[in-house]
PyMOL Python script that loads the backbone (N, CA, C, O; Angstrom):
from pymol import cmd

cmd.read_pdbstr("""\
ATOM      1  N   MET A   1       1.359   4.390 -15.154  1.00  0.00           N
ATOM      2  CA  MET A   1       1.886   3.860 -13.675  1.00  0.00           C
ATOM      3  C   MET A   1       0.152   3.550 -13.447  1.00  0.00           C
ATOM      4  O   MET A   1      -0.510   4.587 -13.494  1.00  0.00           O
ATOM      5  N   ALA A   2      -0.437   2.617 -13.273  1.00  0.00           N
ATOM      6  CA  ALA A   2      -1.185   2.207 -12.786  1.00  0.00           C
ATOM      7  C   ALA A   2      -1.436   1.970 -11.256  1.00  0.00           C
ATOM      8  O   ALA A   2      -0.789   1.090 -10.688  1.00  0.00           O
ATOM      9  N   LEU A   3      -2.372   2.739 -10.556  1.00  0.00           N
ATOM     10  CA  LEU A   3      -2.129   3.468  -8.872  1.00  0.00           C
ATOM     11  C   LEU A   3      -3.216   1.820  -8.280  1.00  0.00           C
ATOM     12  O   LEU A   3      -3.098   1.419  -7.122  1.00  0.00           O
ATOM     13  N   VAL A   4      -4.188   1.087  -9.315  1.00  0.00           N
ATOM     14  CA  VAL A   4      -5.457   0.295  -9.170  1.00  0.00           C
ATOM     15  C   VAL A   4      -4.899  -0.636  -9.487  1.00  0.00           C
ATOM     16  O   VAL A   4      -5.275  -0.891 -10.630  1.00  0.00           O
ATOM     17  N   PRO A   5      -3.634  -1.903  -8.906  1.00  0.00           N
ATOM     18  CA  PRO A   5      -3.606  -2.941 -10.013  1.00  0.00           C
ATOM     19  C   PRO A   5      -4.923  -3.089 -10.521  1.00  0.00           C
ATOM     20  O   PRO A   5      -5.850  -2.447 -10.027  1.00  0.00           O
ATOM     21  N   ASP A   6      -5.179  -4.312 -11.983  1.00  0.00           N
ATOM     22  CA  ASP A   6      -6.048  -4.483 -12.857  1.00  0.00           C
ATOM     23  C   ASP A   6      -7.637  -3.887 -12.779  1.00  0.00           C
ATOM     24  O   ASP A   6      -8.694  -4.508 -12.888  1.00  0.00           O
ATOM     25  N   ASN A   7      -7.328  -2.050 -12.487  1.00  0.00           N
ATOM     26  CA  ASN A   7      -8.807  -0.920 -12.322  1.00  0.00           C
ATOM     27  C   ASN A   7      -9.326  -2.128 -11.015  1.00  0.00           C
ATOM     28  O   ASN A   7     -10.301  -2.632 -11.573  1.00  0.00           O
ATOM     29  N   THR A   8      -9.268  -2.476 -10.338  1.00  0.00           N
ATOM     30  CA  THR A   8     -10.356  -2.710  -9.740  1.00  0.00           C
ATOM     31  C   THR A   8      -9.702  -2.987  -8.175  1.00  0.00           C
ATOM     32  O   THR A   8      -8.681  -3.653  -7.998  1.00  0.00           O
ATOM     33  N   LEU A   9     -10.230  -2.558  -7.446  1.00  0.00           N
ATOM     34  CA  LEU A   9     -10.762  -2.676  -5.527  1.00  0.00           C
ATOM     35  C   LEU A   9     -11.347  -4.176  -5.384  1.00  0.00           C
ATOM     36  O   LEU A   9     -11.096  -4.698  -4.298  1.00  0.00           O
ATOM     37  N   ILE A  10     -12.074  -4.943  -6.290  1.00  0.00           N
ATOM     38  CA  ILE A  10     -12.900  -6.213  -5.835  1.00  0.00           C
ATOM     39  C   ILE A  10     -11.446  -7.675  -5.653  1.00  0.00           C
ATOM     40  O   ILE A  10     -10.553  -8.049  -6.414  1.00  0.00           O
ATOM     41  N   THR A  11     -11.842  -8.061  -4.402  1.00  0.00           N
ATOM     42  CA  THR A  11     -11.209  -9.758  -4.372  1.00  0.00           C
ATOM     43  C   THR A  11     -11.948 -10.145  -3.783  1.00  0.00           C
ATOM     44  O   THR A  11     -12.933  -9.606  -3.279  1.00  0.00           O
ATOM     45  N   ALA A  12     -11.345 -11.818  -3.732  1.00  0.00           N
ATOM     46  CA  ALA A  12     -11.879 -12.942  -3.512  1.00  0.00           C
ATOM     47  C   ALA A  12     -12.193 -12.692  -1.884  1.00  0.00           C
ATOM     48  O   ALA A  12     -13.311 -12.566  -1.384  1.00  0.00           O
ATOM     49  N   THR A  13     -11.314 -12.667  -1.413  1.00  0.00           N
ATOM     50  CA  THR A  13     -10.789 -13.054   0.307  1.00  0.00           C
ATOM     51  C   THR A  13     -10.576 -11.878   0.853  1.00  0.00           C
ATOM     52  O   THR A  13     -10.452 -10.980   0.020  1.00  0.00           O
ATOM     53  N   PRO A  14     -10.447 -11.399   2.511  1.00  0.00           N
ATOM     54  CA  PRO A  14      -9.457 -10.153   3.128  1.00  0.00           C
ATOM     55  C   PRO A  14      -8.223 -10.349   3.103  1.00  0.00           C
ATOM     56  O   PRO A  14      -7.277  -9.596   3.334  1.00  0.00           O
ATOM     57  N   GLU A  15      -8.313 -11.953   2.656  1.00  0.00           N
ATOM     58  CA  GLU A  15      -6.599 -12.041   2.456  1.00  0.00           C
ATOM     59  C   GLU A  15      -5.748 -11.673   1.512  1.00  0.00           C
ATOM     60  O   GLU A  15      -4.589 -11.267   1.611  1.00  0.00           O
ATOM     61  N   GLU A  16      -6.576 -11.889   0.375  1.00  0.00           N
ATOM     62  CA  GLU A  16      -6.193 -11.079  -1.363  1.00  0.00           C
ATOM     63  C   GLU A  16      -6.656  -9.591  -1.440  1.00  0.00           C
ATOM     64  O   GLU A  16      -6.409  -9.025  -2.505  1.00  0.00           O
ATOM     65  N   GLY A  17      -7.267  -8.900  -0.502  1.00  0.00           N
ATOM     66  CA  GLY A  17      -7.657  -7.294  -0.033  1.00  0.00           C
ATOM     67  C   GLY A  17      -6.304  -6.937   0.587  1.00  0.00           C
ATOM     68  O   GLY A  17      -5.614  -6.185  -0.101  1.00  0.00           O
ATOM     69  N   ARG A  18      -5.805  -7.328   1.736  1.00  0.00           N
ATOM     70  CA  ARG A  18      -5.024  -7.240   2.509  1.00  0.00           C
ATOM     71  C   ARG A  18      -3.475  -6.623   1.196  1.00  0.00           C
ATOM     72  O   ARG A  18      -2.883  -5.590   0.886  1.00  0.00           O
ATOM     73  N   ALA A  19      -3.485  -7.791   0.925  1.00  0.00           N
ATOM     74  CA  ALA A  19      -2.504  -7.949  -0.265  1.00  0.00           C
ATOM     75  C   ALA A  19      -2.116  -6.759  -1.192  1.00  0.00           C
ATOM     76  O   ALA A  19      -1.024  -6.203  -1.305  1.00  0.00           O
ATOM     77  N   LEU A  20      -3.708  -6.426  -2.046  1.00  0.00           N
ATOM     78  CA  LEU A  20      -3.708  -5.248  -2.640  1.00  0.00           C
ATOM     79  C   LEU A  20      -3.328  -4.262  -1.757  1.00  0.00           C
ATOM     80  O   LEU A  20      -2.778  -3.307  -2.305  1.00  0.00           O
ATOM     81  N   ALA A  21      -3.474  -4.179  -0.318  1.00  0.00           N
ATOM     82  CA  ALA A  21      -3.678  -2.466  -0.304  1.00  0.00           C
ATOM     83  C   ALA A  21      -1.943  -2.456   0.060  1.00  0.00           C
ATOM     84  O   ALA A  21      -1.580  -1.296  -0.136  1.00  0.00           O
ATOM     85  N   LEU A  22      -1.006  -3.122   0.414  1.00  0.00           N
ATOM     86  CA  LEU A  22       0.134  -3.585   0.282  1.00  0.00           C
ATOM     87  C   LEU A  22       0.904  -3.088  -1.112  1.00  0.00           C
ATOM     88  O   LEU A  22       1.802  -2.279  -1.346  1.00  0.00           O
ATOM     89  N   LYS A  23       0.231  -3.833  -1.777  1.00  0.00           N
ATOM     90  CA  LYS A  23       0.826  -3.142  -3.494  1.00  0.00           C
ATOM     91  C   LYS A  23       0.837  -1.880  -3.670  1.00  0.00           C
ATOM     92  O   LYS A  23       1.687  -1.056  -4.008  1.00  0.00           O
ATOM     93  N   MET A  24      -0.985  -1.842  -3.194  1.00  0.00           N
ATOM     94  CA  MET A  24      -1.161  -0.175  -3.557  1.00  0.00           C
ATOM     95  C   MET A  24      -0.407   0.933  -2.908  1.00  0.00           C
ATOM     96  O   MET A  24      -0.135   1.980  -3.495  1.00  0.00           O
ATOM     97  N   ALA A  25      -0.037   0.634  -1.522  1.00  0.00           N
ATOM     98  CA  ALA A  25       0.370   1.413  -0.606  1.00  0.00           C
ATOM     99  C   ALA A  25       2.196   1.433  -1.353  1.00  0.00           C
ATOM    100  O   ALA A  25       2.718   2.480  -1.734  1.00  0.00           O
ATOM    101  N   ARG A  26       2.820   0.205  -1.411  1.00  0.00           N
ATOM    102  CA  ARG A  26       4.118   0.604  -2.660  1.00  0.00           C
ATOM    103  C   ARG A  26       3.817   1.094  -3.703  1.00  0.00           C
ATOM    104  O   ARG A  26       4.872   1.156  -4.334  1.00  0.00           O
ATOM    105  N   LEU A  27       2.988   1.509  -4.325  1.00  0.00           N
ATOM    106  CA  LEU A  27       2.937   1.873  -5.666  1.00  0.00           C
ATOM    107  C   LEU A  27       2.424   4.004  -5.296  1.00  0.00           C
ATOM    108  O   LEU A  27       2.784   4.940  -6.010  1.00  0.00           O
ATOM    109  N   VAL A  28       1.854   4.070  -4.454  1.00  0.00           N
ATOM    110  CA  VAL A  28       2.332   5.180  -4.074  1.00  0.00           C
ATOM    111  C   VAL A  28       3.063   5.659  -3.507  1.00  0.00           C
ATOM    112  O   VAL A  28       2.930   6.865  -3.714  1.00  0.00           O
ATOM    113  N   ILE A  29       4.227   5.398  -2.523  1.00  0.00           N
ATOM    114  CA  ILE A  29       5.498   5.294  -2.446  1.00  0.00           C
ATOM    115  C   ILE A  29       6.278   5.163  -4.087  1.00  0.00           C
ATOM    116  O   ILE A  29       7.354   5.748  -3.966  1.00  0.00           O
ATOM    117  N   LYS A  30       6.207   4.886  -4.840  1.00  0.00           N
ATOM    118  CA  LYS A  30       6.539   4.710  -6.277  1.00  0.00           C
ATOM    119  C   LYS A  30       6.451   6.000  -7.021  1.00  0.00           C
ATOM    120  O   LYS A  30       7.311   6.678  -7.582  1.00  0.00           O
ATOM    121  N   ALA A  31       4.980   6.167  -6.842  1.00  0.00           N
ATOM    122  CA  ALA A  31       4.870   7.609  -7.126  1.00  0.00           C
ATOM    123  C   ALA A  31       4.999   8.726  -7.012  1.00  0.00           C
ATOM    124  O   ALA A  31       5.074   9.543  -7.929  1.00  0.00           O
ATOM    125  N   THR A  32       5.056   8.982  -5.579  1.00  0.00           N
ATOM    126  CA  THR A  32       5.730   9.896  -5.210  1.00  0.00           C
ATOM    127  C   THR A  32       7.573  10.516  -5.308  1.00  0.00           C
ATOM    128  O   THR A  32       8.198  11.575  -5.366  1.00  0.00           O
ATOM    129  N   GLN A  33       7.832   8.899  -5.271  1.00  0.00           N
ATOM    130  CA  GLN A  33       9.678   9.190  -5.244  1.00  0.00           C
ATOM    131  C   GLN A  33       9.789   7.970  -6.631  1.00  0.00           C
ATOM    132  O   GLN A  33      10.102   6.802  -6.404  1.00  0.00           O
ATOM    133  N   PRO A  34       9.512   8.421  -7.879  1.00  0.00           N
ATOM    134  CA  PRO A  34       9.910   7.731  -8.879  1.00  0.00           C
ATOM    135  C   PRO A  34      11.104   7.355  -8.794  1.00  0.00           C
ATOM    136  O   PRO A  34      11.085   6.124  -8.816  1.00  0.00           O
ATOM    137  N   ASP A  35      11.969   7.668  -8.722  1.00  0.00           N
ATOM    138  CA  ASP A  35      13.512   7.899  -8.893  1.00  0.00           C
ATOM    139  C   ASP A  35      13.979   6.512  -7.717  1.00  0.00           C
ATOM    140  O   ASP A  35      14.244   6.579  -6.516  1.00  0.00           O
ATOM    141  N   ASP A  36      13.924   4.939  -8.938  1.00  0.00           N
ATOM    142  CA  ASP A  36      14.964   4.423  -7.607  1.00  0.00           C
ATOM    143  C   ASP A  36      16.056   4.329  -6.693  1.00  0.00           C
ATOM    144  O   ASP A  36      16.088   3.733  -5.617  1.00  0.00           O
ATOM    145  N   ALA A  37      17.120   5.123  -7.366  1.00  0.00           N
ATOM    146  CA  ALA A  37      18.172   5.149  -6.549  1.00  0.00           C
ATOM    147  C   ALA A  37      17.845   5.766  -5.445  1.00  0.00           C
ATOM    148  O   ALA A  37      18.203   5.159  -4.436  1.00  0.00           O
ATOM    149  N   VAL A  38      17.121   7.060  -5.212  1.00  0.00           N
ATOM    150  CA  VAL A  38      16.424   7.941  -4.589  1.00  0.00           C
ATOM    151  C   VAL A  38      15.452   6.758  -3.150  1.00  0.00           C
ATOM    152  O   VAL A  38      15.623   6.801  -1.931  1.00  0.00           O
ATOM    153  N   ARG A  39      14.659   5.999  -3.816  1.00  0.00           N
ATOM    154  CA  ARG A  39      14.042   5.041  -2.480  1.00  0.00           C
ATOM    155  C   ARG A  39      15.253   4.181  -1.942  1.00  0.00           C
ATOM    156  O   ARG A  39      15.479   3.891  -0.767  1.00  0.00           O
ATOM    157  N   GLU A  40      16.070   3.795  -3.203  1.00  0.00           N
ATOM    158  CA  GLU A  40      17.047   2.921  -2.084  1.00  0.00           C
ATOM    159  C   GLU A  40      17.609   3.356  -1.253  1.00  0.00           C
ATOM    160  O   GLU A  40      17.877   2.713  -0.238  1.00  0.00           O
ATOM    161  N   LYS A  41      17.991   4.719  -1.469  1.00  0.00           N
ATOM    162  CA  LYS A  41      19.026   5.795  -0.423  1.00  0.00           C
ATOM    163  C   LYS A  41      18.275   5.975   0.645  1.00  0.00           C
ATOM    164  O   LYS A  41      18.913   5.805   1.684  1.00  0.00           O
ATOM    165  N   LEU A  42      16.567   6.402   0.872  1.00  0.00           N
ATOM    166  CA  LEU A  42      16.090   6.240   1.805  1.00  0.00           C
ATOM    167  C   LEU A  42      15.827   5.106   3.070  1.00  0.00           C
ATOM    168  O   LEU A  42      15.819   5.127   4.301  1.00  0.00           O
ATOM    169  N   ARG A  43      15.611   4.075   1.939  1.00  0.00           N
ATOM    170  CA  ARG A  43      14.881   2.827   2.757  1.00  0.00           C
ATOM    171  C   ARG A  43      16.085   2.482   4.468  1.00  0.00           C
ATOM    172  O   ARG A  43      15.527   2.041   5.473  1.00  0.00           O
ATOM    173  N   PRO A  44      17.017   2.655   4.481  1.00  0.00           N
ATOM    174  CA  PRO A  44      18.079   2.605   5.035  1.00  0.00           C
ATOM    175  C   PRO A  44      17.211   3.394   6.651  1.00  0.00           C
ATOM    176  O   PRO A  44      16.951   2.897   7.747  1.00  0.00           O
ATOM    177  N   ASP A  45      16.992   4.754   6.088  1.00  0.00           N
ATOM    178  CA  ASP A  45      16.388   5.826   6.991  1.00  0.00           C
ATOM    179  C   ASP A  45      15.386   5.265   7.776  1.00  0.00           C
ATOM    180  O   ASP A  45      15.485   5.294   9.003  1.00  0.00           O
ATOM    181  N   TYR A  46      14.266   4.670   7.120  1.00  0.00           N
ATOM    182  CA  TYR A  46      13.125   4.195   7.312  1.00  0.00           C
ATOM    183  C   TYR A  46      13.050   3.257   8.537  1.00  0.00           C
ATOM    184  O   TYR A  46      12.836   3.301   9.748  1.00  0.00           O
ATOM    185  N   ALA A  47      13.413   2.184   7.326  1.00  0.00           N
ATOM    186  CA  ALA A  47      13.487   1.061   8.275  1.00  0.00           C
ATOM    187  C   ALA A  47      13.861   0.589   9.149  1.00  0.00           C
ATOM    188  O   ALA A  47      13.680  -0.612   9.352  1.00  0.00           O
ATOM    189  N   GLY A  48      14.756   1.663  10.277  1.00  0.00           N
ATOM    190  CA  GLY A  48      15.487   1.824  11.074  1.00  0.00           C
ATOM    191  C   GLY A  48      14.686   2.654  12.415  1.00  0.00           C
ATOM    192  O   GLY A  48      15.039   2.706  13.594  1.00  0.00           O
ATOM    193  N   ASP A  49      13.632   3.191  11.823  1.00  0.00           N
ATOM    194  CA  ASP A  49      12.821   4.597  12.444  1.00  0.00           C
ATOM    195  C   ASP A  49      11.272   3.795  12.478  1.00  0.00           C
ATOM    196  O   ASP A  49      10.590   3.526  11.489  1.00  0.00           O
ATOM    197  N   ALA A  50      10.923   3.487  14.000  1.00  0.00           N
ATOM    198  CA  ALA A  50       9.331   2.949  14.638  1.00  0.00           C
ATOM    199  C   ALA A  50       8.536   4.312  14.225  1.00  0.00           C
ATOM    200  O   ALA A  50       7.571   3.951  13.551  1.00  0.00           O
ATOM    201  N   ASP A  51       8.545   5.235  14.310  1.00  0.00           N
ATOM    202  CA  ASP A  51       7.654   5.763  13.856  1.00  0.00           C
ATOM    203  C   ASP A  51       7.113   6.362  11.938  1.00  0.00           C
ATOM    204  O   ASP A  51       6.003   6.678  11.511  1.00  0.00           O
ATOM    205  N   SER A  52       8.440   6.296  11.251  1.00  0.00           N
ATOM    206  CA  SER A  52       8.305   5.654   9.626  1.00  0.00           C
ATOM    207  C   SER A  52       7.610   4.956   9.562  1.00  0.00           C
ATOM    208  O   SER A  52       6.609   5.330   8.950  1.00  0.00           O
ATOM    209  N   LEU A  53       7.572   3.243  10.192  1.00  0.00           N
ATOM    210  CA  LEU A  53       7.305   1.895   9.647  1.00  0.00           C
ATOM    211  C   LEU A  53       5.979   2.465  10.162  1.00  0.00           C
ATOM    212  O   LEU A  53       5.223   2.579   9.197  1.00  0.00           O
ATOM    213  N   ILE A  54       5.392   2.870  11.304  1.00  0.00           N
ATOM    214  CA  ILE A  54       3.984   2.978  11.993  1.00  0.00           C
ATOM    215  C   ILE A  54       3.231   3.603  11.242  1.00  0.00           C
ATOM    216  O   ILE A  54       2.046   3.327  11.054  1.00  0.00           O
ATOM    217  N   SER A  55       4.055   4.818  10.568  1.00  0.00           N
ATOM    218  CA  SER A  55       3.193   5.549   9.278  1.00  0.00           C
ATOM    219  C   SER A  55       2.644   4.681   7.696  1.00  0.00           C
ATOM    220  O   SER A  55       1.724   4.835   6.892  1.00  0.00           O
ATOM    221  N   ILE A  56       4.140   3.469   7.899  1.00  0.00           N
ATOM    222  CA  ILE A  56       3.731   3.056   6.836  1.00  0.00           C
ATOM    223  C   ILE A  56       2.959   2.119   6.683  1.00  0.00           C
ATOM    224  O   ILE A  56       2.540   1.591   5.653  1.00  0.00           O
ATOM    225  N   ALA A  57       2.678   1.811   8.245  1.00  0.00           N
ATOM    226  CA  ALA A  57       1.793   0.218   8.497  1.00  0.00           C
ATOM    227  C   ALA A  57       0.171   1.087   8.389  1.00  0.00           C
ATOM    228  O   ALA A  57      -0.847   0.496   8.028  1.00  0.00           O
ATOM    229  N   HIS A  58       0.198   2.621   8.791  1.00  0.00           N
ATOM    230  CA  HIS A  58      -1.326   3.264   8.418  1.00  0.00           C
ATOM    231  C   HIS A  58      -1.642   3.482   7.264  1.00  0.00           C
ATOM    232  O   HIS A  58      -2.830   3.356   6.966  1.00  0.00           O
ATOM    233  N   VAL A  59      -0.785   3.834   6.368  1.00  0.00           N
ATOM    234  CA  VAL A  59      -1.316   4.182   4.979  1.00  0.00           C
ATOM    235  C   VAL A  59      -2.006   2.510   4.544  1.00  0.00           C
ATOM    236  O   VAL A  59      -3.095   2.430   3.976  1.00  0.00           O
ATOM    237  N   VAL A  60      -1.128   1.176   4.938  1.00  0.00           N
ATOM    238  CA  VAL A  60      -1.535   0.389   4.155  1.00  0.00           C
ATOM    239  C   VAL A  60      -3.157   0.027   5.117  1.00  0.00           C
ATOM    240  O   VAL A  60      -4.037  -0.579   4.505  1.00  0.00           O
ATOM    241  N   ALA A  61      -3.294   0.259   5.927  1.00  0.00           N
ATOM    242  CA  ALA A  61      -4.817   0.341   6.985  1.00  0.00           C
ATOM    243  C   ALA A  61      -5.607   0.718   6.292  1.00  0.00           C
ATOM    244  O   ALA A  61      -6.736   0.322   6.002  1.00  0.00           O
ATOM    245  N   VAL A  62      -4.914   1.657   5.948  1.00  0.00           N
ATOM    246  CA  VAL A  62      -6.168   3.011   5.176  1.00  0.00           C
ATOM    247  C   VAL A  62      -6.987   2.552   3.664  1.00  0.00           C
ATOM    248  O   VAL A  62      -8.136   2.518   3.222  1.00  0.00           O
ATOM    249  N   GLU A  63      -5.077   2.121   3.056  1.00  0.00           N
ATOM    250  CA  GLU A  63      -5.961   1.344   1.593  1.00  0.00           C
ATOM    251  C   GLU A  63      -6.587   0.325   1.952  1.00  0.00           C
ATOM    252  O   GLU A  63      -7.692   0.198   1.426  1.00  0.00           O
ATOM    253  N   PHE A  64      -6.239  -0.540   2.745  1.00  0.00           N
ATOM    254  CA  PHE A  64      -7.164  -1.617   3.082  1.00  0.00           C
ATOM    255  C   PHE A  64      -8.727  -1.198   3.796  1.00  0.00           C
ATOM    256  O   PHE A  64      -9.681  -1.711   3.210  1.00  0.00           O
ATOM    257  N   ALA A  65      -8.955  -0.600   4.614  1.00  0.00           N
ATOM    258  CA  ALA A  65     -10.125  -0.132   4.414  1.00  0.00           C
ATOM    259  C   ALA A  65     -10.889   0.687   3.719  1.00  0.00           C
ATOM    260  O   ALA A  65     -12.040   0.970   4.051  1.00  0.00           O
ATOM    261  N   THR A  66     -10.342   1.100   2.768  1.00  0.00           N
ATOM    262  CA  THR A  66     -11.106   1.352   1.425  1.00  0.00           C
ATOM    263  C   THR A  66     -11.493  -0.117   0.558  1.00  0.00           C
ATOM    264  O   THR A  66     -12.648  -0.315   0.182  1.00  0.00           O
ATOM    265  N   ILE A  67     -10.772  -0.761   0.386  1.00  0.00           N
ATOM    266  CA  ILE A  67     -10.906  -1.726  -0.117  1.00  0.00           C
ATOM    267  C   ILE A  67     -12.012  -3.007   0.756  1.00  0.00           C
ATOM    268  O   ILE A  67     -12.633  -3.745  -0.009  1.00  0.00           O
ATOM    269  N   ALA A  68     -12.156  -3.160   1.821  1.00  0.00           N
ATOM    270  CA  ALA A  68     -12.794  -3.550   2.594  1.00  0.00           C
ATOM    271  C   ALA A  68     -14.453  -3.083   2.184  1.00  0.00           C
ATOM    272  O   ALA A  68     -15.298  -3.956   1.988  1.00  0.00           O
ATOM    273  N   ALA A  69     -14.752  -1.756   2.096  1.00  0.00           N
ATOM    274  CA  ALA A  69     -15.900  -0.979   1.391  1.00  0.00           C
ATOM    275  C   ALA A  69     -15.817  -1.255   0.062  1.00  0.00           C
ATOM    276  O   ALA A  69     -16.830  -1.364  -0.629  1.00  0.00           O
ATOM    277  N   ALA A  70     -14.921  -1.357  -0.287  1.00  0.00           N
ATOM    278  CA  ALA A  70     -15.688  -2.336  -1.735  1.00  0.00           C
ATOM    279  C   ALA A  70     -16.127  -3.394  -1.903  1.00  0.00           C
ATOM    280  O   ALA A  70     -16.981  -3.717  -2.729  1.00  0.00           O
ATOM    281  N   ASN A  71     -15.507  -4.147  -1.020  1.00  0.00           N
ATOM    282  CA  ASN A  71     -15.580  -5.692  -0.865  1.00  0.00           C
ATOM    283  C   ASN A  71     -17.127  -6.185   0.042  1.00  0.00           C
ATOM    284  O   ASN A  71     -17.609  -7.283   0.317  1.00  0.00           O
ATOM    285  N   ASN A  72     -17.599  -4.608   0.333  1.00  0.00           N
ATOM    286  CA  ASN A  72     -18.851  -4.796   1.117  1.00  0.00           C
ATOM    287  C   ASN A  72     -19.024  -5.283   2.475  1.00  0.00           C
ATOM    288  O   ASN A  72     -20.062  -5.385   3.128  1.00  0.00           O
ATOM    289  N   TYR A  73     -17.276  -5.695   2.928  1.00  0.00           N
ATOM    290  CA  TYR A  73     -16.505  -6.353   4.255  1.00  0.00           C
ATOM    291  C   TYR A  73     -16.313  -7.869   3.855  1.00  0.00           C
ATOM    292  O   TYR A  73     -15.741  -8.646   4.619  1.00  0.00           O
ATOM    293  N   TRP A  74     -16.797  -8.251   2.663  1.00  0.00           N
ATOM    294  CA  TRP A  74     -16.645 -10.047   2.169  1.00  0.00           C
ATOM    295  C   TRP A  74     -17.778 -10.275   2.887  1.00  0.00           C
ATOM    296  O   TRP A  74     -17.618 -11.103   3.784  1.00  0.00           O
ATOM    297  N   ARG A  75     -18.989  -9.763   2.778  1.00  0.00           N
ATOM    298  CA  ARG A  75     -20.177 -10.325   3.368  1.00  0.00           C
ATOM    299  C   ARG A  75     -21.121 -11.032   2.321  1.00  0.00           C
ATOM    300  O   ARG A  75     -22.172 -11.556   2.693  1.00  0.00           O
TER     301      ARG A  75
END
""", "prot")
cmd.dss("prot")
cmd.show_as("cartoon", "prot")
cmd.util.cbc("prot")
cmd.orient("prot")
């Protein structure tokens, strides 16, 4: 499993960078819990828990910060 799609963090725009961050966060979840059935079973638990959703948002934000830095903040 490639955790960095196309092996690059370089994107043309911040919007593409944000989409890449979201995809990378999803890949991390899949890598840490590779069983599809277990992930599906757990989804209702975190989908209704505000703290879990905030934690997920934090993971995406950290990924996005890394991508933004790699792209020199699109300057």
